[in-house]
C-alpha positions in Angstrom: -4.9 -31.8 -7.1 -2.6 -28.8 -7.3 0.6 -28.8 -5.2 0.4 -25.1 -4.6 -2.1 -22.4 -3.6 -1.9 -18.8 -4.7 -3.5 -16.5 -2.1 -5.4 -13.7 -4.0 -7.9 -12.7 -1.3 -6.3 -12.5 2.1 -8.5 -12.2 5.2 -8.6 -8.6 6.4 -8.7 -8.6 10.1 -11.2 -6.1 11.5 -9.4 -3.5 13.7 -10.4 -0.4 15.6 -6.9 1.2 15.8 -6.3 2.0 12.1 -3.9 -0.9 11.6 -4.2 -2.9 8.3 -3.8 -6.7 8.9 -4.1 -8.9 5.8 -3.6 -12.6 6.8 -2.5 -14.4 3.7 -2.0 -17.8 5.4 -3.0 -18.8 8.9 -5.8 -20.1 11.0 -8.5 -17.8 9.5 -7.3 -17.3 5.9 -6.3 -20.9 5.0 -7.1 -23.0 8.1 -3.3 -23.5 8.6 -2.4 -23.9 12.3 1.4 -24.4 11.6 2.2 -20.9 10.3 0.7 -17.6 9.6 1.9 -14.9 7.2 0.4 -11.4 7.3 1.0 -8.1 5.5 0.5 -5.2 7.9 0.6 -1.4 7.9 0.8 0.2 11.3 -0.3 3.9 11.2 1.8 6.6 12.9 1.6 6.7 16.7 0.0 3.2 16.9 0.7 0.7 19.7 -0.6 -2.5 21.1 -0.6 -3.6 24.8 2.2 -5.9 26.0 1.7 -9.5 25.2 3.4 -12.9 25.8 2.6 -15.1 22.8 2.9 -18.8 22.8 4.3 -18.7 19.3 7.5 -17.3 17.6 7.0 -14.2 15.6 9.3 -13.0 12.8 8.9 -9.5 11.4 10.4 -8.0 8.2 10.1 -4.3 7.7 9.3 -3.2 4.2 9.1 0.6 4.9 9.1 2.9 7.8 10.2 2.0 11.4 8.7 -0.2 14.1 9.5 -0.3 17.8 9.7 -3.4 19.9 9.9 -3.4 23.7 11.2 -7.0 24.4 11.2 -7.8 28.1 12.9 -4.5 29.2 14.9 -3.7 26.0 13.7 -1.2 23.3 14.6 -2.2 19.7 13.8 -0.1 16.6 13.9 -1.8 13.2 14.0 0.0 9.9 13.3 -1.0 6.3 15.2 -4.0 5.2 15.7 -5.3 8.7 14.1 -8.3 10.4 13.8 -9.9 13.8 12.8 -13.2 15.4 11.1 -13.1 18.8 11.0 -16.4 20.7 7.7 -17.8 22.0 6.8 -16.9 25.6 8.6 -13.6 25.4 6.9 -10.5 26.8 6.8 -7.9 24.0 5.1 -4.7 22.9 4.8 -3.7 19.3 4.4 0.0 18.3 5.0 2.7 15.7 5.6 5.8 17.7 6.9 7.5 14.6 5.4 10.1 12.2 5.2 7.7 9.2 3.3 4.4 8.6 5.3 1.2 9.0 4.7 -1.6 6.4 5.8 -5.0 7.3 5.4 -8.8 7.0 4.7 -10.8 10.2 5.2 -14.6 10.3 4.1 -16.6 13.3 5.0 -20.3 14.1 2.8 -21.9 14.9 0.1 -19.7 13.4 -1.1 -16.6 15.2 -4.0 -17.5 17.5 -5.7 -14.7 19.5 -6.3 -17.2 22.3 -2.5 -17.8 22.6 -1.3 -14.2 22.3 -2.0 -13.3 26.0 -2.4 -9.5 25.6 -2.3 -7.5 28.8 -5.1 -5.2 29.7 
């Protein structure tokens, strides 16, 4: 039995907002409940509703910029920067800018749609 696994076919999450989500490791891609790692591209002028996830989320920006509204504070990250957002923190993710934002998102434990608690 190999002591490693190379992910060559990430699970592409179906979206309706133009965002690319490729889960390389996580609940769906590799049945891993402990961590999820996803490559994402948020199109210009994209946003999600506020949410209060039960998991930590780390984001590393590869290119472009991404906006975070964390509780009542607005933070903008640029390429080469990263952030950790603690579990049970109200946050909104968006790309209100004119260029796509490419980034890596890591969730601990793994992203679980039932535990993200998005607002309507």
